[in-house]
N, C-alpha and C positions, 0 to 999 in steps of 0.2 A: 504494500500500500504506500501511497505517496505521503510526503510530509506536508502537502498543501492544506488538507482539511484541518490538521491541528494548528497550523500557523494562522489560517483564516479564523478559526474559532478563538484563538488567543487574541487576535487583533479586534474582533468584534466584542469580545469580553472587555478588553481594555478601553475601547471607545465608549461602550455603554457605561462602564464604571466611571469614566471621566465625566460623562453627562449626568449620571445619577448623583455624583458627589459634587458637581459643579466645580471641578478642579480648574483653578485659574480662570474662572468665569466662562467655562465651556458652554454651559446651558444658557447663560446670558448672551453669549456671542451667537449661538444658534438662533435664539429668539430675535435678537436685535438685527442680525444681518440676513440670515436665511429665511426667516418667516416674516420679515417686515415688508409690507407692500411698497414702501418707498424705494426699495431696492429691486422692485419687480422689473420685468422686461420693459425697456424704454418704449417699445412700440405700443404695449398695452397702456402705459401711462399717458402717452400722447393721444391715444384713442379717447381716453376719459377726458383729457384736457380739451380736445376738440369739441366734444359734446357738452362741455361746460358742466360736468357733473363730477362729484367727488368719488374716488375709488371706494368701493363698499367697505373696505377694512381700514380706512385711514384713521379711525378711532383706535388705532393699534395700541398706543401707549396706555390707554385706560385699562386694557386687559393684559398688559405685558406680564404682570406678576403671576396671574393664573396660567398663562402660557408657559412661563418659566417652570412652574411647578409641574405642569403636564409634560414638558420635555424631560424633567428629572425622573418622573415616573416611567416614561417610555425608555429612558436610558437604563433604568433598573431592569426593565423587562428584556431589553436588548442584551444587557450584561448577563442575565440568567440564560438566555438563549445561547450566547457565545460560550458560556461555561459548559452548557450541556453538549454543544458540538465539540468543544475541546476534549471533554471527558470521554465521550463516545468514540471519537476518532482516535484518541490515545489508546483506549482499550483495544480497539480493532488493530491498531498498529502494533501493539505489544503482543497480542494474541496471534496475529497472522504472521 
């Protein structure tokens, strides 16, 4: 068996753990940069500007705290999934 599944499981585990613990503001960065509609595709923002309407989620900063908590919860779930993949692939690697 290849070493790729354990390495990917370890990477997913560490990425999820960084989000779940908000290591160095990882969850805050994900919310403020990746989920912020102000950083959306420029073509989409121009379309809303041309129609003189506001983007549906421009009240983003009002809900930012709840979104950060949600990203941390999903980070914990991703971390658990990565740990499961790492464990199972390591067992199959050692067994086979």
